N, C-alpha and C positions, 0 to 999 in steps of 0.2 A: 504494500500500500504506500503510495506516494503522498506525503503531507506537504501542504503549501502553507507558508507563513502568512498569516493574516496581516494586511496592511494596518498600521496604527493610524487611528483617526487623528485629524488635526483639531485644534481648538484655538479660540481667540487668544492672542498673545499681545504683549506691548509693542511688538515689532510687526504685527500682522502675520498672516499665513500665506505662503506662496501657492498652496493648493487647497482643495476642498474635498477631503476624503473622510466620509462619516463625520463631518465637521461638527464640533460641539461649540455652539455660540451662546451658551447659557450666560456666560460672564458679560458678554456684550448686551444682550437683551434685558438683563436684570440691572443694568446700570441706570443711573438717574437721568441719563439722556432721554429715556423713554417715558419719564414721568409726565402725566397730563395728556398723553396721546391716546387715541382710541385703542382699545385692546380687543383681541380676538375673544369671541364668546363660544361656550359650548352649548350648541342648540341642536335639537332634533331636526332632521331634514324634512321639510314639508313642501308639497308641490300640488297646487290646484290646477284643474283643467280649465282652459279658456274655451268657451262655447265655440263650436266649429264655425259658426257663421261670422265670428269675429277674427278668425285666422286669415292671414293673407289679405288684410284689409287696411285701408288708410281712412281714418276718421277725420272729417273736416271740423275740427274744434281745437281748443287749447288743451295742451297736455297737462295743464295745472289740475285737471280733473279727468282721470282716466277710469271712470266708473264702469266701463265695459270689461275691465280686467280685474279678476279676483286677486286677493292677497296671494303672494307666493306663487305666481303663475308664469313669470318671465325669467329666462335664464341669462340673458345678456342685453344690456342697453348699449348701443353705439350711436353716437350722434355728433353733430357739429352745430351748436346753438347759433341763432342769429347774432350778428355782431353789434347791432344797435349803432351803426355809423352812417345812417342815412340811405342805405340801399332800399329798393322799392318794397321790401317786405318788412323793414325795420320800423320800430317806433322810436321816437326821440326821448328816451328815458335818461334820467341821471344815472351815474354809476351806482348809487345806492339803490335806486328803483330797479335797475337792471339786475343787480345781484339778488334783490328780493324776489323778482320774477323767476329767475333761474332756480333759486332755492325752493320755491313752491313746486317747481317741476321735479327737482331732485327728491323732494319728500315723497311725491307720488311714485316716482320710480323706485324708491326704497321700499315702499309698501308692496308693490307688485313683484319685486324680485324675489326669487327663491333664496333661502339661506345659502350664503356663499356665492350668490349671483354677482356678476361683474358689471361695472359701469365704466364705459370708455368714452371720454370726451375729447374731441379734436377741436383745438382752437388756436388762433393766431393772436399775438399781442398787437397793440394798436398805438399809433401816434409816435411823436418824437419830442413834443414840447408841452408837457413831459411825456415820456414813454409810459403807457398803461399796461402793466403786467397782468393781463386778464387771467393767465394760467395760475398765477399766485393767488388771486382772489377766489378762483374756483376751488383750488386746493383748500384754502382756509374755510370756505363754506362747507365743503364736503366733510372735512374733519369735524366741524361743529355739529354735523348731522350724525357723527359717530361712525362714519364709513372708514374702512381700512384702506390706506393707500398702498397699492402694490408696486407702483413705479411710474415712470414717465418715459415715453418714446419720443425721440426727435424725428420728425418727418423731414428729411432733407429734400427740398424741391429744386436744388441747384440746377439740375439738368433741364428744367423747364422754366427757369426764371426768365423774365422778359429782359430785353436789352436796355430798358430805361434805367436811369441812375438815381441814386438817393445819397449822394456823397456829401452834401452840405458844401462847405467851402473847399474848392478844388486845390489839392496839394498844399493845404494850409492847416495848421493846428488851431486856427481861430474857431472853427465850428464844424469839424468833420462829423458826418452823420452815418451811423451804422445802417446797413440794409439787410433786413431779415430775409434769409433764404430757407427758413425752416418754420414748421408749426409744431405744436405739442399734441401728443395723445396721452391724456392722463388716465390712469387705470386704478380703479377702486374695487373693493369687495364689500358685500353686505354681511357683517357679523363674523364671517369666517373666511380664511384664505382658501380653504379646500372646499370642494363641492361634494354633495352626497353622491354615493355610488348608485347611479340609476340603471346600470347594466346596459347603457346605450353605447354606441360605437363612436370612437374618435375617427375622424377622416383625414387628419393632418398627416402628411408624409414626413419621413425622416429629414429630408432636405428642407422642407418648409419649417419644421420645428426648429432646426438649427438656425435658420435665417430669421424667423419671426420672433425668436426669444432674444435677439440682439436689441440694444436700446436705440439704435439709429437705423431708420428705414430710408432707402433711397428709391424713389420712383417719381414719375412725372405727375404734375397737377393736371386736372381736367379743364380744358378750355371752356370758359363760361358761355361763349357764343355758340359753340358746338352743342352743348347740352341744353341751353335755353334757360339757365338759372344763373344768377349773378355770383354765387359762391358755392359751386359743387365740389365735394371731395371725390376723388376717383374711386371706382368700385374696389380697386385693390386694397384700399385702406380698411373698409369694413370686412372684406373677405379675409384678410389676415387675422383680424380680431375674432371673427366668427370661428375660423379654423382652430385658433389657439385656445379659445375660452368656452366653447360649447361642444356638445355631442350631437350626432346626427338626429334629426327629427325634433330638435328643441326650438324654443321661441326667441326671436330677436326683436327687440323694440327700438324704434327710432322716434323719439318724441318731437323731433323737428325734421320731418321726412324730406322736405324740399323736393328734389327731382328724382328721388327714388333709389339712390345708389345702395343704401343699406338693404332695401328689399331685394334688389337684383343680386347682391352678394349672398343674401340668405337663400334664395332659390338656387343659385349656383352651387351652394354648399349642402343642399338637402336639408334646409331648416325652414321653419315657418317665420313669417314676419308679421308685425303689427306696427302701424305708423299713425302719427298725428300730424296734422298740418292745417293752418288756418287759412291758407290761400287756395281758393277753388282752382285758380289757374295752375298752380304748381301740382295740385292733386291730379288734375287732368294730364299734365305733362308726365308725372311719375307713372300713372296707370298706363299711358301710351308706351312709355319706355319699357315697363315691365312686360306688357303684352308682346312687344317686339322681341324682347329677350326670350320670353317663353317659347315663341313659335319659331325662333331661329336656332334653337338648341334642343337637344334631346333631354328634356327635363322630366323626371318622374312625375306622373300625373298628380300624385299625392301632394306635391309642393307647388302646383300651378295656381295662379290667381283664380279665385272663385268667380265663375262667369255668372 
């Protein structure tokens, strides 16, 4: 009989650890650095069924009240909220009012998510005089709602950035201006970092898992004129999050559905979707794009839009 020596696990040290083998991080997580932050809870996994007539549907109403959805019925929220900067679907809210509005939506999302369900928010920061770090405000509000932050992904849009400039004073230290070529994807969990074992199938490939678990994603933005919406994110963005954070046949929610990218990504991945959108025009656009996607691909009938 050949015996193999078991590798000794690493643990937190004052100099850090070069590897992560059976890593014991108890010392780090019990430090005072974590005082006051939301903590993981031990909760039983609950999952309610959404009525069939509400699956693969976009509701024309505010997502501040999603009474069509039972408690603990959605597995993933992925969205990009309106930026409140004067686009044709925005309202002219103060920063305080804007945060309050979003917080109302996050509360409703928290209600409908299953224990351990994930919330993924794509956003860009705004302005320069001064710079408005929207991602920081969203994180602060999510933590106040007792959500667990899992991390943040930087979406590198450099390959699709426009040739326009935002340099401020040219070749001068007087007032050079930074130009963002990235957006944030903020990732949170409800109550627990781990999801209940539903017995459902993961559909992510080995190659996708290795790529999607990196903290920087690089792919092109979606041209607004091509899509017909002023601020669309590409289907690739929700597709990656759906593959990473849900099992086959689960439910994906977008409370700001816009032109339907999250719905298309859900169908592409073999998941159901539910969306909310206040603009009739954008609901018609999203449904048109979803129909076109359905009939141009071999999609299992189970996940097609309800006719």
